Structures are given as C-alpha cells and as structure tokens.
N, C-alpha and C positions, 0 to 999 in steps of 0.2 A: 475356427480359431481365434483365442482370446487377443487382446491389445497387447502389443509388446512396446516397449520403450527403450531406446538405445540412449543412454545417458552421454556418451562420449559425443555421438554424432549431434545431439541436441545442443550441447555445449559448444561445438566448434559450428554449429549454425548460427547459434544467437550471436556469437562472436563476429562471425563475417557478416551478419545482417547488422550489427551496429556498427561496424566498420563501412559498410556502404551508406548506411544512413548518414554518418558524419561527413561522408564525402561528399555525396548530394545535398547537403544542406550546408555545408561550410562550416562545421564547427570541429573542434577538437579537446574540448575541456567537457567533463560531466560532474554534476554535482549531485550527491544524494544522502538522504538523511540515513545515520547509522544508530540502530537500535540496539544490536548486540543480538539481535535473532537470525534465524538462517536465511531470511529472505534477503533481510538488506546484505547479510555477510556475502550470500553468492552473487548478489546483484554488484556489490563492490568487485568481486574477484574477476567476472566476466568483464567489466567495463576495465579494469586495469589491464588485463591480456588484449582486449580489443585496442584500446587508445593507449595505452603505457600508464604506469602508477602513479607518474608525476603530472599527469592529465586528470585524475581522479580526486574530488574534492569530498572528503567525508566529514560530515556535520553531525555531531553529537547534540541532541537537543531534549536534556531533562528537564522535567516540570517539577522545580523543586530538588527534591533527592531523589536519584534513582539508584536502586540498590547494586543493580549489574552493569553500571556504568563502565566497570573494568573490562567487561567484555567486549564493549564497543571500542576502548581504547587498543585492546588487545588485538581487535580484528584489524585496526588501522596499522598497528604497528606490524604486525604479519604480512601485511601486503604491502607496505611500504608507500602508503597514498598520503595525501595531503590530510590534515585534520584540523577542526576547530570544534570547541564546545560553546553552543549559546543556551543559557538557560532560560526557559519560558516561564518560568514560576511567576516573576513579577507582572509580566504582561497577562498570564492568567487572571491573577487576584486582580489586576486593574480593570479588565474588562468586567468582572462580576461586580467591583463596585460603582463602575460608571453606568452598568446596565440595572442597578438596583436588582440583584438576583436573591436578596433575601426577601423580597416581598414586600418592602416597607410600602406604606402609602405613598401614591404619586401626588403630584400637583393635580389641582382640580382640572379635568377635563382631558387628561392623561391617563394611561393605564399603568397598572403595577406588572411587573415581570416576576412572577413565582420561581422559587428554585426548582431546578427539574435535573435530576441527576443524570438522566440521558443528554440533555444539552449540555452539560457540565463536563462528562467524559469526552464529548466529540470535540470541545473547544482547545483540546492537547492538539490532536491531528491536524486541526485547521490554523492553528497559530503556527505550528510547525511548518505547515506549508506555506505560509505567509512569510516565514524567514528564510526557507531554502528558495522561493522565489525572488525574494530580495538579492540573496547573495548570487544566485545561477545569474540574473541578469547584469549584475555588477562585474562579474566575471566574462560576461559573453559566452555563457556556457549553455548547457543544456541539462534539464531537471530528469534524471532517471527515477522511474516508479519502480517500488519494489515489491507492489501486491502480486499475487499469485491467482491463479484460476479459480481454485478451491473457496477460496474467500469472497471472490466477487462473484461465484455463483450464487452462495448463499447471504449475500449483503454484510458480510463480516467485515465491513470497511466504512471509511467517513467519506460521505460525498463533500465536494472542495477540501478534502483533507487529503488522506494517503491516495485518493483516487485520482488526483490532480498531478499530472506529469507531462513531460515532451515525448516519452516513449516509455512503454511499459515492458520493461526487460522480461519479466517471468509471468507477463499476462496469459500467456498459452500453456503455462505449466500449472500442474495440480502442486498440493504441498509435498505430496510423497515424489513427485517426480524432480521438485527443486532439491530435496535431500540427496536425492540419486545423483543430479549434475553435482551437487557440492563436492559429494565423495570422490568424484573423479578429479578435484583440484588438491593435491599435497599441499599446497601452500596454506590451505586455510585449517586451523585447528579441527581436528574431526569433532570434538566434543561440543563445539560452536554450533556445526552443521546440523548435529542430532540433539541440539538443545530443545527443552519442551518450550513451544511457544507459550506466552503467557501476556496478559493485559498491562502488565506493571502496576498495577491499580488496585485489584482486588485480593490480590495473592492466589488467584485461581487461574486454570492453564486456560487458552482458547479455547480448547474442547470443550472443558467445564461450562464456559461461558456460552459457547454455542448448544450445548446438549447434543452435539454430533461428533464423531471422529472423523479426522483427516482421511483415515483410510475408507470409510463407508462413503464420503463425498468422491473421493478418488473413483472408487467403483462405479458409482451413480453417474460420473462423467464420462469414464472410458468404456464403461461396459453396459451402461443404459439400468444398472441395478447393481443395489449391494447385496441383493439376497435377503432383504428384509422389506416387505411391501410397506408397512408403517414407518420406515425410514425413509424408503424413496419418496412417500408422499410428504413426509415433513420437509425433504431437501426440495421437491418440486415448488412446495408452497411456499418457501423461503426465495427460490430462484424467481418466481413469478413475482413476487412481491417486492423485490429489491431490484425488478429491472432497471427502474428507473436511475438507478446508480450507474448504470454501465452505457446509457444513451446520452445522446445530446438532448438538450430540453427541446419538448415539442414547440412547433411555432403554429401558434392558432391561428386559421384562417377566416378572415372576417366575412367570405363569400362562398355559399356553397357551391357544389358543382352541378352541373346540369345533366341531363340523361346521358349525354354522350362523353361525360367525365370531363368536360369542359369548365374551366372556371368563370363564373359570373363577373364581369366587370364592376 
C-alpha cells in the first residue's frame, strides 16, 4: 500500500504542536519572512490559526525591487497579520563594497575576493535572516522557519539563511504536501498556494534551477523511488552532498578513542 497523506490532520497536528511549543517555551509571538510563495503563505496561516493573527508578524524583505511583492502584501492582508517591509538592497550593495567583491587589487599582504555569483545569490537569504533575527529578538518572539522537506533533501536552501529558525513549521512536509495543507485553509488565496515557486532572480522556476521536479522529490521521499532510476540517483547524490546543511556542525575531537571506545585524556 502506498503512502497516504491526510492534509487536514497534518494541518491540525502542526497547529497543535505549535501551541504546545509556545506554552512550553513561554512565547506568544511569531515572526516570519513573507516572500509571496506557498511556503511562507502556508506557514503564516498555520501560525495565525495557532497563536492568533495579532501575534504573527510578517516581514517582507525585497532585495531592491521585487516584482511580486504585491503577493506578499496580499497574504498579510488576507490573514490580517501584522506586516512590515524592510528592503535589504542597500545592505546587499554595502556588503559587496566593503568586501571588494569586484576583485580589485587588495592591499599588500591581503587577499582579493573575486566576484562569485553563487556567493552573491546567497547573500540575500543571509541578510534576510539577520533582519528577521533582529526583529524577532526585539519583539521577544520566535522565528518561524518556512522551508519544506523537499528543498532540505536536495539542499535547495541557504545555510545560515533560510535554514536558520527557532522552529521549522513545514520541515516534515514535502512541497507537494505543503500545497495540499494550504488548500485546506479557505482564508488563503488559492492561486497563491498553487503559485509556481521561483527564485525571484533569474526568472526561472525553482524546478528549472534544481533540474528536478517537486513531484519526483516527493515520490523519492515518501515512496523510496520516483520510478526513474537516474532521477533517484541524482536526488540521492544531492541529499548526501547537502546533509551538512541539515546537521549541527561537527565537533572535532582532539583525542582518539581507545579500543574500548573510551576517549583518551
């Protein structure tokens, strides 16, 4: 028998768990970044149901100009959550300036930093996380993670960026399941739950950038195979290569263990 998913039960279970976590840790407010995509949309709705819309703070974080920021505002308005926009464009440019990203000659004895598109792309998520952490602490709140299991599995996320949070609302759900949960909440605009995920930079969809479909990743995770051996192998390779993003940093041990497994003093 194949894997079955009860979206309503999953929704209610996540809401209940967040309520229990808030009670155990003694917090009532939650901050999250609102990108306009399905993950932050569904996360915001779950948080609002769990803690009350007045306790959810949605932060829009465009990097310069964001063409779909109207979607972000629409989500905040539809849910009635508190909202604020912080443009990180100037911070991004300042970082490149002070770190000599253009590769100009450095002072004698120092090294130059060549421009790296991959490094530059990841600046956005890391600056957003810095802003979100600042706001979260100032409000005495907790930071909600919006990433899903599919993206974590293949490493389509930024370490110290969107992987950093106080709790991962959707971390146990695949991208396909996130959509199914979102469709159980009528307060969310249906078209935004079904919106094609994009990186907001290249004009390409996330699936184009990954070279993988979310459906194939979902089947690989839940069924053990998507039915295409070459795709399974590609997903498995990415999962192994990006596991460091999902784990705490290793603590290197200065002393080897003896034959009995005891550490030498």
